[in-house]
N, C-alpha and C positions, 0 to 999 in steps of 0.2 A: 504494500500500500504506500503510495507516495505522500509527501508532506501535505499537499493540498487536501487530500482525502482525510488524513489524520486531523488536520485543522478543522475541517467541516464536521467531522465526527465529534471532536472535542466541543465545538460550539453547540452542536446538536445536544450533547449530554448536558452541557451547562444550561441550555434552554430548558431542558426537562427538569433538571435539578432546581432551577430558578422559577419553575412553573410559568415560563414564558412560551406559550404555544406558538407565537409568531416567530420567535427566534428559532425554536426547534424545527418548525415547519420549513422555514426558509433554508436553514442549514441542511435539513434532510433532503429537500428538493434539489439543492445544488450538489449535494453528495451523490445522490442517485444519478443525476444528469452526468456528473463527472465519471462515475463508475461505469456507466453504460456507453460512454464515449460521445456524448452529445455536447461537448465543450463548445462546439460551434454556435450554440444558442446563447452562450454567455454574453457576447457583445450586445445582442438584441435585448436580452433581459436587463442588462446594465443600462442600456439607453432608455428603455420604456418603463422600467419599474418606478422610478421617481415620479414621473407624470401619472402613472396609474395609481400609485399610493396617494398622491395629492388629490387626484380625482375622487377616490373613495373617501378621503378625509373630508373633502368639501361636501360630498353627498351626505356623510354622517352629520355634519354640522347643519346642513340645510333641511334635512328631513323633518325636524320638529316644526319648522316654518311651513313647509309644504303640507304637513299633516294637520295643520291648524292647532297645534298644541302650544303655540306661542301667540299671544294676542298683541295687538298694536299698543295697548296700554303697558304691557310688560316690556315691549321694546322701548317705549318712551321712558319708562322708569329706569332703564339701564343707563340713560343719559343724565339723570338727575339725582340718583342716589350715590352715596359715596362708594359703595361696593360696585355699583354699575360702572361708574366712571373709572375706578381702579381696574375693573375687568376690561373695559374698552381700551384703556391705555396699555395694559399688560398684553392684550391681544395684538395691538398695533406694534408694540415693541418686540414681541416674540416673532412676528412676521418679518419685521425689519432685520432682526438678528439672524433669522433663518436665511433670508436672502443674502445677507453679507457672508454668512457661512458657506453658502453655495458658491458665491463668487470667489471666496478664498480657496475652496476646493478645486475650482477650475484653474486657478493660478498655481496652486501647490497640491497636485493630486496625491502626493505622498502623505498628506495629512489625513487621508481617509483611513489609514491604519489606526491612528489614534482615535479617530471618531468612532470607528467600528468597535474597537476594544472598549472605549469608554461607554458606548451604548450597551454593550453586552454586560459589562460590570454593573452599570446602573440598573439594568433590568433584572439581572440575577440577584443582586444584593440589596437593592432599594425598592 
């Protein structure tokens, strides 16, 4: 077994131990693709996964609005209460920082290693 397979297997085990179905599933899928020789799919997965992930994140966020579980008065309250204002500012700041992080990764792709390891540590232990 090569080091890539061992690494994916270790991440898979960490995901299971940390009760992170997403990390375990992602590592498991990549491990299986690698073991059956479908590495040719990796560039496509790498290119499209971020967009697909963001798409599903936005879907998740918008469903309560589309389903009518959020009223106009609740939306208005989010702009006048202290908690609502903090939430709006936090959301805007998080989006800005995520965008800057993506720009930084495009300039320094080697940082992805630290980002991935930090994400795994965060999910597994926190």
